[in-house]
C-alpha positions as CSV (number, residue, x, y, z in Angstrom):
1,M,-98.9,-22.4,-53.9
2,T,-96.7,-19.3,-53.6
3,R,-98.4,-17.2,-50.6
4,I,-98.0,-13.2,-50.5
5,N,-100.2,-12.6,-47.7
6,L,-99.6,-8.3,-48.2
7,V,-101.2,-7.6,-44.9
8,P,-98.6,-6.9,-41.8
9,P,-96.6,-9.4,-40.8
10,T,-98.0,-8.9,-37.7
11,E,-101.8,-9.7,-38.8
12,L,-100.4,-13.3,-39.4
13,Y,-100.5,-16.5,-37.6
14,D,-97.0,-18.2,-37.0
15,Q,-97.8,-20.8,-39.4
16,H,-98.6,-17.9,-42.2
17,L,-95.7,-15.8,-41.0
18,L,-93.6,-19.1,-41.2
19,A,-94.9,-20.5,-44.3
20,E,-94.7,-17.3,-46.3
21,Y,-90.9,-15.9,-45.2
22,R,-90.1,-19.9,-46.7
23,E,-92.1,-19.3,-49.9
24,T,-91.0,-16.0,-50.5
25,R,-87.3,-17.5,-50.6
26,L,-88.9,-19.7,-53.5
27,L,-90.8,-17.0,-56.0
28,A,-87.7,-15.2,-55.5
29,K,-85.3,-18.2,-57.1
30,N,-88.2,-18.8,-59.3
31,M,-88.2,-15.9,-60.8
32,H,-84.4,-16.7,-62.2
33,R,-86.7,-19.5,-64.7
34,Y,-89.6,-16.8,-65.2
35,F,-87.3,-13.8,-66.4
36,K,-85.5,-16.3,-68.5
37,A,-88.1,-17.8,-70.5
38,N,-90.3,-14.4,-70.7
39,N,-88.8,-10.8,-70.0
40,T,-91.5,-9.6,-70.6
41,K,-93.9,-7.1,-69.0
42,K,-97.3,-8.4,-70.8
43,N,-98.3,-11.7,-69.1
44,I,-98.1,-9.5,-65.7
45,P,-102.3,-9.5,-64.2
46,K,-103.5,-6.2,-63.2
47,Q,-105.0,-6.6,-60.0
48,F,-103.9,-8.4,-57.6
49,T,-105.4,-12.1,-57.7
50,L,-105.0,-15.6,-55.6
51,N,-105.8,-17.2,-58.4
52,T,-103.9,-18.3,-61.5
53,G,-101.3,-15.2,-62.1
54,H,-100.5,-15.1,-58.4
55,C,-96.7,-15.3,-58.6
56,L,-96.8,-13.4,-62.1
57,F,-98.2,-10.4,-60.5
58,F,-95.1,-9.7,-58.3
59,K,-92.5,-9.9,-61.6
60,D,-92.4,-6.1,-61.5
61,K,-92.5,-5.8,-58.2
62,G,-89.3,-6.9,-56.9
63,L,-88.2,-3.9,-54.4
64,Y,-91.9,-4.8,-52.9
65,I,-91.1,-8.6,-52.3
66,H,-87.9,-7.3,-50.9
67,N,-88.9,-5.3,-48.9
68,R,-91.8,-7.6,-47.8
69,Y,-88.6,-10.2,-47.0
70,D,-87.3,-8.6,-44.9
71,Q,-90.6,-7.3,-42.7
72,L,-91.3,-11.1,-42.4
73,K,-88.0,-11.6,-41.4
74,S,-88.0,-9.0,-38.7
75,E,-91.7,-10.2,-36.8
76,L,-89.8,-13.8,-37.4
77,R,-87.2,-12.6,-35.2
78,N,-89.9,-10.5,-32.6
79,R,-91.8,-13.8,-32.3
80,G,-88.7,-15.4,-30.6
81,Y,-88.1,-17.7,-33.8
82,H,-84.5,-18.4,-35.2
83,P,-84.4,-19.9,-38.9
84,Q,-81.8,-19.2,-40.4
85,F,-82.0,-15.5,-42.6
86,E,-80.4,-16.0,-45.5
87,E,-80.1,-12.6,-47.6
88,L,-82.9,-12.7,-50.5
89,D,-81.4,-13.2,-53.5
90,V,-83.1,-10.3,-56.0
91,S,-80.1,-10.8,-58.9
92,A,-83.1,-12.3,-60.7
93,W,-85.1,-9.1,-61.5
94,P,-84.0,-6.9,-64.4
95,V,-84.8,-3.4,-64.3
96,G,-87.7,-2.3,-65.1
97,F,-89.3,-5.4,-63.1
98,Y,-87.5,-4.8,-59.4
99,N,-90.2,-1.9,-58.6
100,D,-92.0,-1.2,-55.5
101,W,-96.1,-1.9,-55.1
102,T,-98.2,-1.0,-52.5
103,P,-101.9,-3.4,-51.9
104,T,-104.8,-1.6,-52.1
105,E,-107.7,-2.3,-49.0
106,R,-109.4,-4.5,-51.9
107,D,-106.7,-6.4,-51.9
108,M,-105.6,-6.8,-48.4
109,N,-109.3,-7.8,-47.9
110,I,-108.7,-10.7,-50.1
111,I,-106.0,-12.5,-48.1
112,R,-108.0,-11.3,-44.4
113,D,-111.1,-13.4,-46.0
114,R,-108.7,-16.1,-47.1
115,I,-107.4,-16.3,-44.0
116,S,-110.5,-15.8,-42.1
117,E,-111.7,-19.2,-44.0
118,K,-108.1,-21.3,-43.8
119,F,-108.9,-19.9,-39.3
120,K,-112.4,-21.2,-39.5
121,M,-111.3,-25.2,-41.0
122,K,-109.0,-25.7,-38.4
123,P,-109.4,-22.5,-35.6
124,M,-107.2,-24.9,-32.8
125,W,-103.8,-25.6,-35.2
126,Y,-103.2,-21.6,-35.5
127,R,-100.8,-19.9,-32.8
128,Y,-100.0,-16.6,-32.2
129,Y,-96.7,-15.7,-31.3
130,G,-96.5,-19.5,-30.3
131,K,-99.8,-19.3,-28.3
132,P,-103.2,-20.9,-29.3
133,V,-105.7,-18.6,-31.3
134,A,-108.7,-20.5,-30.0
135,T,-109.9,-21.9,-27.1
């Protein structure tokens, strides 16, 4: 599952921040395959979803994904992480698909609710700036 969390990276627990950073790189790599198979916008969902179509939703939002990746890298550095910061390969996004996007409050609330649900399942596991969230 590829996660694009939408909310400001400062809101993410360490685990979500690291996972999104890693999975955003995978999403960009998978775009090569998506565009090779279907270079059209007709299958892109109209609204953000966490269900089927989550990755396809970002097919025409390459600039958003690129900017989001840079925000994730910056927040990782702020938290003292030092993973290898490879540049995101955005060459897969053709003209017309490399667009920006702004999530709505509805979109961000979907993510916040999901993160809250995940937290409730394992509250002792989550960290924020390396420190336990639940005590």
